[in-house]
C-alpha positions in Angstrom: 108.8 116.5 112.4 110.7 114.8 110.2 111.2 114.8 107.1 112.6 111.8 104.7 114.3 112.9 101.6 114.5 110.0 98.5 117.5 111.0 96.0 117.2 108.3 93.3 118.0 107.8 90.0 117.7 104.0 88.0 121.1 102.4 89.9 121.0 104.0 93.7 118.8 105.9 96.2 120.2 107.9 98.6 118.1 108.3 102.3 117.9 111.7 103.9 116.2 113.1 106.9 116.2 116.4 107.7 114.0 118.8 110.3 114.3 122.0 109.0 115.4 124.5 105.8 118.9 125.5 107.3 119.5 121.7 109.2 122.3 119.7 107.7 121.0 116.2 105.9 121.2 113.2 108.1 122.2 110.4 105.3 120.1 107.5 106.8 120.3 105.2 104.6 121.1 103.9 100.8 119.9 101.4 97.9 122.0 100.0 94.7 120.6 98.6 91.5 123.9 96.7 90.4 121.4 95.5 87.3 121.4 99.4 86.4 125.3 99.1 85.0 124.3 96.3 82.5 123.4 96.7 79.1 120.0 95.4 78.1 122.1 92.6 76.0 122.9 91.1 79.6 119.9 91.6 81.1 117.6 89.6 78.5 119.4 87.3 76.0 116.7 86.9 73.8 115.2 89.7 70.9 111.7 91.1 70.6 110.0 89.2 68.1 111.0 89.8 63.8 108.9 90.5 60.6 110.2 90.5 57.7 108.5 92.7 55.5 108.5 91.2 51.3 109.1 93.7 49.2 106.5 94.3 46.0 107.3 91.5 43.5 106.2 93.3 40.3 108.2 93.1 37.1 110.5 89.8 38.9 112.5 92.1 41.0 113.4 89.4 43.9 115.0 90.3 46.9 115.5 93.4 48.6 113.5 92.7 52.3 112.7 94.7 55.5 112.6 93.6 58.4 112.2 95.5 62.1 111.7 94.5 65.6 108.1 93.9 67.5 106.9 94.8 70.3 107.0 97.3 72.8 108.6 100.1 74.8 109.6 98.0 77.7 113.4 97.3 77.3 115.1 94.9 80.2 116.5 98.5 81.8 113.2 99.8 81.7 112.1 96.7 83.7 114.8 97.0 85.9 114.2 100.5 86.7 110.7 99.6 87.7 111.6 97.0 90.1 113.7 99.4 91.5 111.4 102.5 92.0 109.1 99.6 93.8 111.7 98.8 95.9 112.5 102.0 97.1 109.0 102.3 97.9 109.1 99.8 100.0 112.2 101.1 102.0 109.9 104.4 102.2 107.5 102.7 103.8 109.2 100.4 106.1 111.0 103.2 107.2 107.4 105.5 108.0 105.9 102.5 110.2 109.4 101.8 112.0 111.2 105.9 111.9 107.4 107.9 112.2 108.1 110.8 109.5 105.9 113.0 108.0 107.1 114.1 105.0 108.1 112.9 101.6 110.5 114.8 99.1 111.1 113.0 96.0 114.2 114.4 93.7 114.6 112.1 90.5 115.4 112.7 87.3 111.7 113.3 85.2 111.9 109.7 84.3 112.3 107.4 87.4 110.9 110.5 88.8 108.0 109.0 87.1 108.4 105.5 87.6 108.4 106.6 91.8 105.1 108.4 91.9 103.9 105.4 89.7 104.9 102.8 92.4 104.1 105.1 95.7 100.7 103.1 97.2 98.3 105.3 98.7 99.5 105.0 102.3 102.7 107.3 101.1 100.7 110.0 98.5 99.4 112.4 100.9 103.0 112.4 102.2 104.6 113.9 99.2 105.1 117.5 99.7 107.4 118.0 97.1 109.0 116.7 93.9 112.3 117.8 92.5 112.8 116.3 88.9 116.4 116.7 89.2 119.2 114.4 89.1 121.0 114.9 92.0 121.9 111.1 93.5 126.0 111.8 92.3 126.1 115.5 94.1 126.6 116.0 97.9 124.4 117.5 100.9 125.0 120.9 100.0 123.6 120.8 96.4 120.8 118.2 97.2 119.8 121.5 100.5 120.0 123.7 97.5 117.5 122.2 95.4 115.4 121.2 98.6 111.8 123.6 97.9 111.8 126.1 100.8 107.5 125.6 101.2 108.4 121.9 102.8 110.1 123.4 105.3 107.2 126.8 105.9 104.8 124.8 108.2 107.7 122.5 110.3 107.0 122.5 114.4 
């Protein structure tokens, strides 16, 4: 039985295969997101709408207005991260059809792990046997393997 391990952040995803707890991890793919290194201002040229609050008009006071942005929490970087999470999941789905692995382990920082979880289609949900909320994408295979839960491999044939 083969386990596909996804180690990702919003800028890069690496895919590994493993056949057992002590078996060496085999890198089988990589996907990069160059937009993740860009600033919000480079991803989107316009700022959210602005609202100006007028100061009270009592006693002839003039000037002194406050202003703030309106809009949700969806920054261009978060939007790009959601798109990248969907791209990672599409690659997983393609690999599942072509290569036939039976289990998936997701490793990513907590925020990006949530985006991956949201992007997973129902066909992949039952295959996810573990989630590791750590950003390990820039670590070597030994560090990644050290964080793999033992139970992932307990019932492998």
